C-alpha positions in Angstrom: -59.4 -73.5 4.2 -56.4 -71.7 5.5 -57.2 -68.3 7.2 -56.4 -65.0 5.5 -53.6 -64.5 7.9 -52.1 -67.9 7.2 -52.1 -66.9 3.5 -50.5 -63.6 4.1 -47.8 -65.3 6.3 -46.9 -67.8 3.5 -46.8 -65.0 1.0 -44.5 -63.1 3.4 -42.2 -66.1 3.8 -42.0 -66.7 0.1 -41.3 -63.0 -0.5 -38.5 -63.2 2.0 -37.0 -66.2 0.4 -37.2 -64.5 -3.0 -35.6 -61.3 -1.9 -32.8 -63.3 -0.2 -32.2 -65.3 -3.4 -32.0 -62.0 -5.6 -29.8 -60.1 -3.0 -27.2 -63.0 -2.4 -27.5 -64.7 -5.7 -23.8 -64.2 -6.5 -23.0 -65.8 -3.0 -25.2 -68.7 -3.6 -23.6 -69.6 -7.0 -19.8 -68.6 -6.2 -17.9 -70.3 -3.4 -15.7 -67.4 -3.1 -18.5 -64.9 -2.3 -18.9 -65.0 1.5 -19.4 -62.8 4.5 -16.3 -61.4 5.7 -16.6 -62.7 9.3 -16.9 -66.2 8.0 -13.1 -66.0 7.7 -12.7 -65.7 11.5 -15.5 -67.6 13.0 -16.5 -70.6 10.6 -13.3 -71.3 8.5 -11.9 -73.8 11.1 -15.1 -76.0 11.0 -13.8 -77.5 7.7 -11.5 -79.4 10.1 -14.6 -81.7 11.0 -14.1 -83.4 7.6 -10.3 -83.6 7.9 -8.8 -83.7 11.3 -5.3 -83.0 9.9 -6.3 -79.3 9.2 -5.2 -76.6 11.5 -3.2 -78.5 14.1 -1.4 -76.7 16.9 -2.7 -73.4 15.6 -3.4 -70.7 18.2 -5.7 -68.8 15.8 -7.9 -71.9 15.4 -7.9 -72.6 19.2 -9.2 -69.0 19.8 -11.8 -69.0 17.1 -13.2 -72.4 18.4 -13.4 -70.8 21.8 -14.9 -67.6 20.4 -17.9 -69.2 18.7 -21.0 -70.2 21.0 -21.9 -73.6 21.6 -25.3 -73.4 19.8 -23.6 -71.9 16.5 -21.1 -74.9 16.6 -24.1 -77.4 16.9 -25.8 -75.9 13.9 -22.8 -76.3 11.8 -21.8 -79.5 13.2 -25.2 -80.8 11.8 -24.8 -79.0 8.5 -21.2 -80.3 8.0 -22.8 -83.7 7.5 -24.1 -82.5 4.2 -21.8 -79.6 3.0 -18.7 -77.6 3.5 -19.5 -75.3 6.7 -18.3 -72.1 4.8 -20.9 -72.8 2.2 -23.5 -73.8 4.7 -23.3 -70.4 6.1 -25.1 -69.3 3.1 -28.1 -71.7 3.8 -28.1 -70.6 7.4 -28.4 -67.0 6.3 -31.2 -67.7 4.0 -33.1 -69.7 6.7 -32.7 -67.0 9.5 -33.5 -64.2 7.0 -37.0 -66.0 6.3 -37.4 -66.9 9.9 -37.1 -63.2 11.0 -39.5 -62.1 8.2 -42.1 -64.5 9.7 -41.7 -63.0 13.1 -41.8 -59.5 11.8 -45.1 -60.4 10.2 -46.2 -61.7 13.5 -45.4 -58.6 15.3 -47.1 -56.6 12.6 -50.3 -58.7 13.3 -50.3 -57.4 16.9 -51.8 -54.2 15.4 -55.1 -55.9 14.6 -54.8 -55.3 11.0 -53.9 -58.3 8.8 -52.0 -56.0 6.2 -49.7 -54.4 8.8 -47.7 -57.6 8.9 -47.2 -57.7 5.2 -46.2 -54.0 5.0 -43.9 -54.5 7.9 -42.3 -57.4 6.0 -41.9 -55.1 2.9 -40.0 -52.6 5.0 -37.8 -55.4 6.5 -36.5 -55.8 3.1 -35.3 -52.2 2.9 -34.1 -51.9 6.3 -30.7 -53.5 5.2 -29.4 -53.6 8.8 -31.4 -56.7 9.0 -29.6 -58.6 6.3 -26.2 -57.0 7.2 -26.4 -58.7 10.7 -28.0 -61.8 9.4 -25.4 -62.4 6.6 -22.8 -65.0 7.4 -24.9 -67.3 9.6 -22.7 -66.3 12.6 -23.5 -65.8 16.2 -24.7 -62.2 15.5 -26.8 -63.5 12.7 -29.2 -65.1 15.2 -29.7 -61.8 17.0 -32.8 -60.6 15.0 -34.4 -64.0 14.8 -34.1 -64.5 18.5 -35.1 -60.9 19.5 -38.2 -60.9 17.0 -39.1 -64.4 18.4 -38.9 -63.3 21.9 -41.0 -60.2 21.3 -43.6 -62.0 19.3 -44.2 -64.6 22.1 -44.0 -61.9 24.9 -46.6 -59.8 23.0 -48.9 -62.8 23.0 -48.4 -63.3 26.7 -46.8 -66.7 26.2 -44.2 -66.6 29.0 -43.0 -70.2 28.5 -42.1 -69.8 24.8 -40.6 -66.5 25.7 -38.4 -68.2 28.4 -37.5 -71.0 25.9 -36.3 -68.4 23.5 -34.1 -66.7 26.2 -32.7 -70.2 27.0 -31.9 -70.9 23.2 -30.2 -67.4 23.1 -27.9 -68.4 25.9 -26.1 -70.9 23.5 -26.5 -68.8 20.3 -26.0 -65.1 21.1 -25.0 -63.9 24.6 -25.8 -60.2 24.3 -29.4 -61.1 23.0 -29.7 -63.5 26.0 -29.0 -60.6 28.3 -31.2 -58.1 26.4 -34.1 -60.6 26.5 -33.4 -61.6 30.0 -33.4 -57.8 31.3 -36.8 -57.2 29.2 -38.3 -60.2 30.7 -37.4 -59.2 34.4 -38.9 -55.8 33.7 -42.0 -57.5 32.3 -42.4 -59.9 35.2 -41.9 -56.9 37.8 -44.4 -54.8 36.2 -47.1 -57.4 35.6 -46.7 -59.8 38.3 -45.1 -57.7 41.0 -48.2 -56.0 42.7 -50.2 -59.1 42.6 -47.6 -61.3 44.0 -46.8 -58.8 46.7 -50.5 -58.8 47.6 -50.6 -62.7 47.1 -53.6 -62.1 44.6 -54.1 -64.2 41.4 -56.7 -62.1 39.7 -57.0 -61.3 36.0 -55.6 -57.8 34.8 -58.6 -55.5 33.8 -58.7 -55.1 29.9 -58.2 -51.4 30.2 -54.9 -51.8 31.9 -52.3 -50.2 29.5 -49.2 -51.4 31.5 -49.5 -54.9 30.1 -49.1 -56.3 26.7 -52.4 -58.0 26.8 -54.9 -59.0 29.4 -53.3 -62.1 30.8 -54.4 -64.4 33.7 -51.7 -64.2 36.4 -50.2 -67.6 37.2 -49.8 -69.0 40.8 -46.2 -68.6 41.9 -45.3 -72.2 41.7 -46.5 -72.4 38.0 -44.7 -69.1 37.2 -41.5 -70.6 38.4 -41.8 -73.9 36.4 -42.7 -71.7 33.1 -39.4 -69.9 33.7 -37.1 -73.0 34.2 -35.6 -72.6 30.7 -34.2 -69.2 31.8 -32.5 -70.8 34.8 -31.2 -73.4 32.4 -29.8 -70.6 30.2 -28.2 -68.8 33.0 -26.4 -72.0 34.0 -25.2 -72.6 30.5 -24.0 -69.1 30.3 -22.0 -69.4 33.6 -20.6 -72.7 32.4 -19.5 -71.6 29.2 -18.0 -68.2 30.0 -16.9 -68.8 33.5 -16.2 -72.4 34.4 -15.0 -73.8 31.1 -13.0 -70.9 29.8 -9.8 -72.2 28.5 -6.3 -71.5 29.9 -4.1 -68.8 28.1 -6.7 -66.9 26.3 -7.0 -64.2 28.8 -9.7 -61.9 29.8 -11.6 -59.1 28.2 -9.7 -55.8 28.5 -10.7 -53.1 30.9 -11.1 -49.3 30.4 -7.6 -48.7 31.9 -6.0 -51.2 29.6 -7.7 -49.4 26.4 -6.9 -45.8 27.4 -4.0 -44.2 25.4 -3.7 -47.4 23.1 -4.4 -46.5 19.7 -5.5 -49.9 18.6 -8.8 -49.4 20.4 -9.7 -46.3 18.4 -10.8 -45.7 14.8 -7.2 -46.0 13.5 -6.9 -49.4 15.1 -8.4 -52.8 14.6 -12.0 -51.9 15.7 -13.2 -48.6 17.1 -14.2 -49.4 20.6 -13.3 -46.0 22.2 -14.6 -43.4 22.2 -18.2 -45.0 22.6 -20.7 -43.9 20.0 -23.2 -41.5 21.4 -26.7 -42.9 22.0 -28.3 -40.2 19.5 -26.0 -41.7 16.8 -27.3 -45.2 17.6 -30.9 -43.9 17.2 -30.2 -42.6 13.8 -28.1 -45.6 12.4 -31.3 -47.7 11.2 -32.5 -44.9 9.1 -29.2 -44.7 7.2 -29.5 -48.5 6.5 -33.1 -48.0 5.3 -32.4 -45.2 2.8 -29.6 -45.0 0.3 -27.3 -42.6 2.0 -24.1 -44.7 1.1 -25.1 -45.6 -2.4 -26.6 -42.4 -3.7 -25.4 -39.7 -1.2 -27.1 -37.5 1.4 -29.5 -35.9 -1.0 -31.2 -39.1 -1.9 -30.9 -40.4 1.7 -32.5 -37.2 3.3 -35.2 -37.2 0.6 -36.3 -40.7 1.7 -36.3 -39.7 5.2 -38.6 -36.6 4.4 -40.9 -38.8 2.5 -41.6 -41.2 5.3 -41.9 -38.5 7.8 -44.5 -36.6 5.7 -46.5 -40.0 5.1 -46.3 -40.7 8.8 -47.4 -37.2 9.9 -50.3 -37.4 7.3 -51.3 -40.9 8.2 -51.4 -40.3 11.8 -53.1 -36.9 11.6 -55.8 -38.0 9.0 -56.9 -40.9 11.2 -56.9 -38.9 14.3 -54.2 -41.2 15.9 -57.1 -43.5 16.3 -54.8 -46.7 15.9 -54.7 -50.0 18.0 -51.4 -49.5 19.5 -51.3 -52.8 21.2 -48.2 -53.8 18.9 -46.1 -51.1 20.3 -46.7 -52.1 24.1 -43.9 -54.7 24.1 -41.4 -51.9 23.3 -42.3 -50.3 26.6 -40.4 -53.1 28.3 -37.7 -53.5 25.5 -36.7 -49.9 25.3 -35.9 -49.4 29.1 -34.1 -52.7 29.1 -32.0 -51.7 26.2 -31.1 -48.4 27.6 -30.3 -50.1 30.9 -28.0 -52.5 29.2 -26.4 -49.8 27.0 -25.4 -48.0 30.2 -24.3 -51.1 32.0 -22.0 -52.4 29.1 -20.6 -48.8 29.0 -19.6 -48.7 32.5 -18.4 -52.4 32.3 -16.7 -51.7 28.8 -16.5 -55.0 26.8 -17.5 -57.3 29.8 -21.0 -57.3 28.4 -19.7 -56.8 24.8 -20.3 -53.5 22.9 -22.9 -51.0 24.0 -24.4 -50.3 20.7 -25.4 -54.0 20.4 -28.1 -53.4 23.0 -29.9 -50.7 21.2 -29.3 -51.2 17.3 -31.4 -54.4 17.3 -34.2 -53.0 19.3 -34.4 -49.8 17.4 -34.2 -51.4 13.9 -37.1 -53.8 14.8 -39.1 -50.8 16.2 -38.5 -48.4 13.3 -39.5 -51.1 10.7 -42.8 -51.6 12.4 -43.4 -47.8 13.0 -42.8 -47.3 9.3 -45.1 -49.9 8.2 -48.0 -48.6 10.5 -47.3 -45.1 9.4 -47.4 -45.7 5.6 -50.4 -48.0 5.8 -52.3 -45.3 7.8 -51.4 -42.7 5.0 -52.6 -45.1 2.3 -55.9 -45.6 4.1 -56.2 -41.9 4.7 -55.8 -41.3 0.9 -58.2 -44.0 0.1 -55.4 -45.9 -1.9 -55.1 -49.0 -0.1 -57.3 -51.3 -2.3 -56.2 -49.5 -5.5 -52.3 -49.5 -5.3 -51.7 -51.8 -2.5 -51.1 -55.0 -4.5 -48.8 -53.1 -6.8 -46.8 -51.6 -4.1 -46.3 -54.9 -2.6 -45.0 -56.4 -5.8 -42.7 -53.5 -6.3 -41.5 -53.6 -2.7 -40.5 -57.3 -3.2 -38.6 -56.7 -6.4 -37.1 -53.5 -5.1 -36.1 -55.2 -1.9 -34.2 -57.8 -3.9 -32.2 -55.1 -5.6 -31.8 -53.1 -2.4 -30.4 -56.2 -0.8 -27.9 -57.1 -3.5 -24.6 -58.4 -2.0 -25.4 -56.9 1.3 -23.1 -58.4 3.8 -21.1 -60.5 1.3 -17.8 -59.9 -0.5 -16.1 -61.5 -3.3 -12.6 -63.0 -2.5 -12.1 -64.7 -5.9 -9.2 -62.4 -6.9 -6.5 -64.6 -5.4 -8.2 -68.2 -6.3 -5.2 -69.2 -8.0 -3.1 -68.4 -4.8 -5.6 -70.6 -2.8 -5.2 -73.5 -5.4 -1.4 -73.3 -5.2 -1.4 -73.3 -1.4 -3.5 -76.3 -1.3 -0.7 -78.2 -2.9 1.6 -77.5 0.0 1.8 -80.0 3.0 -1.2 -79.7 5.1 0.9 -78.8 8.1 2.3 -75.7 6.4 2.3 -72.5 8.2 1.9 -69.5 5.9 2.8 -65.9 6.9 2.0 -62.7 5.0 0.3 -59.3 5.3 -2.6 -60.2 7.8 -5.1 -58.6 5.4 -4.0 -61.1 2.8 -3.9 -64.0 5.2 -7.6 -63.7 6.0 -8.8 -65.8 3.2 -6.1 -68.5 3.3 -7.4 -70.7 6.1 -10.8 -70.4 4.6 -10.2 -71.2 1.0 -6.6 -72.9 1.0 -7.2 -74.7 4.3 -3.8 -73.9 5.6 -2.6 -72.3 8.9 -1.9 -68.6 8.7 0.6 -67.0 11.0 -1.6 -63.8 11.7 -4.7 -62.7 10.1 -6.6 -59.4 10.4 -9.9 -60.8 11.2 -8.5 -62.8 14.3 -6.4 -59.9 15.5 -9.0 -59.2 18.3 -7.5 -56.5 20.5 -10.0 -57.0 23.3 -8.7 -60.2 24.9 -5.6 -59.3 26.9 -3.4 -62.5 26.9 -4.4 -63.6 23.3 -3.7 -59.9 21.9 -0.4 -59.8 23.6 0.7 -62.9 21.6 -0.9 -61.8 18.4 0.6 -58.2 18.7 4.1 -59.6 19.2 3.7 -62.0 16.4 2.6 -59.1 14.1 5.5 -56.8 15.0 7.9 -59.8 14.5 6.4 -60.5 11.1 6.7 -57.1 9.8 10.1 -56.8 11.1 11.1 -59.8 9.0 8.8 -58.9 6.1 10.7 -55.4 5.7 14.1 -56.9 6.5 17.2 -55.9 4.4 19.2 -58.8 5.8 18.2 -62.4 4.8 19.3 -63.7 8.1 16.8 -61.8 9.9 14.1 -63.5 7.9 15.7 -66.9 8.5 15.7 -66.2 12.3 12.0 -65.3 12.1 11.2 -68.5 10.0 13.2 -70.8 12.5 11.6 -69.4 15.5 8.0 -69.7 14.3 8.3 -72.6 11.9 6.9 -70.5 8.9 7.1 -72.5 5.7 6.0 -69.9 3.2 5.7 -66.2 3.1 3.2 -64.4 0.9 4.5 -61.2 -0.5 2.0 -58.5 -1.5 3.8 -56.1 -3.8 1.9 -53.0 -3.1 3.0 -53.4 0.5 6.5 -52.3 -0.6 5.3 -49.4 -2.5 7.1 -46.3 -1.5 3.7 -44.2 -1.5 2.0 -46.7 0.9 5.0 -46.9 3.1 5.2 -43.2 3.5 1.4 -43.0 4.2 1.8 -45.4 7.0 -1.3 -47.2 5.8 0.1 -50.8 5.2 -1.6 -52.0 8.3 -3.6 -50.5 11.3 -2.1 -48.8 14.0 0.0 -49.2 16.1 1.8 -51.1 13.2 1.3 -48.5 10.3 3.3 -45.9 11.8 6.0 -48.2 13.1 6.3 -49.7 9.6 6.6 -46.3 8.2 9.4 -45.4 10.6 11.1 -48.8 10.1 11.3 -48.4 6.2 11.8 -44.7 5.7 15.4 -45.1 4.6 15.2 -48.6 3.0 15.4 -49.3 -0.6 16.3 -53.0 -0.7 14.2 -55.8 0.9 15.5 -59.3 1.3 12.3 -60.9 0.3 12.8 -59.8 -3.3 16.1 -61.6 -3.5 15.2 -64.8 -5.4 18.5 -66.4 -4.8 18.0 -66.4 -1.1 14.3 -67.0 -1.3 13.0 -68.9 -4.3 9.7 -67.8 -5.7 7.3 -70.8 -6.0 4.3 -68.9 -7.1 3.4 -65.5 -8.6 0.1 -63.8 -9.8 -2.4 -60.9 -9.3 0.0 -58.7 -7.4 1.4 -61.3 -4.9 4.2 -63.9 -4.9 5.1 -66.7 -2.6 8.5 -67.6 -1.4 9.5 -71.0 0.2 11.4 -70.3 3.5 12.3 -73.8 4.5 
């Protein structure tokens, strides 16, 4: 017969699948409901079923480079069975269930079978998990990889820990670096003294510096166990140093970002100023409690309830808990803080600083909440009475709490997509970049510029996209038809999609048509204009109209 732990694990996995299906049901049944970043990282994979798509397209070339090898391999396999954009929903579900399994395993390290189940229930409510996992993107592998690494490290399995680090090298670069730093710290603390003294003795059971009593391995065996890490380092160097394509450019430096508005909150993505570390510590709680949905009163009420339960539980039990499950964070937290500081100093060279703390803290808070609430229930003698009902309510509530987390409905322009599918496959479509985001994904046509792929942090690439964007808006708001024709001839644009509210005087005067530096530039450009050439159907015949947009054929 299966053990009790096995039964609880199976229950947790089934519950996770149920929560995912409930939360993302609209995405499962509607092809137009997807994660927003799918439109920048996965759309081009539809090319695998038709090589005629997206030829000679700088956006696609960049997106192909941007996606790690491992993610491409996953979708290359999935493309054998279904459209990659829709397969992203399958990947999301699998990763969500896998993460639940490792959260359960981490909860089991507290030597209480029920801690794992309670941890999984909190996992459903910490919506930061599903927000990151949604889309089946590179970042979606962050939580599965980190929880897997912590689970194997907590069990003292160095080979499987090293194997996870190797896999992370082709799926998620910053999780690779975080796990690698954590692992180095672990080896230094656990093996350093013994290696220096050339001893191979067992650690005493009462030693609190380790994750669990382990048998130190001879140096040769230790090196062999860590060969996967060396392979991972080699893969990272090959991918990001030796095989970087020409013309893309490098990550921008601090000096390049200073005094450039596109790197602030008014721009494409708020890179500077860097969010304070205290802000990052509090963020997982904002994803647990309904601050955004129900306001600060409901949010802080939830925080207060958890705090009261935690204090009661820990005091009532005299702090006499098995803390072994937290020991692994003694290595993860210093590594996270170190990588946060290093990535701050080397801004963007190691990606964004917050990535090195948000994953670690979310996992820790999930486990801490589970241990605290279970302690409170035991202190009140309620575990046997209400525990089963609480679990059922948590699963159902988790499904509702997860409803449409990380997915968005883009069906409002499905008639536009269907029309554009009738155009020649080589067509280049221009329009407001925000409108263009969904065109490659659902119409499978090349877009001139998209918001999602307007990545300001790659210098040469951004200089090209920035010029394209200025040139587009100059033609978009032109009074003279000849200016549009010059733009069309120079770039080879076949159709222009016109969003009518972009020409609304109120929007133009607010300078909110697009992010900075374009918004204020457009405001200045159009302040005295009352006529726009694109609205002259004699010069540019309208071939489609609907839902606030129309399409003109330009050549």
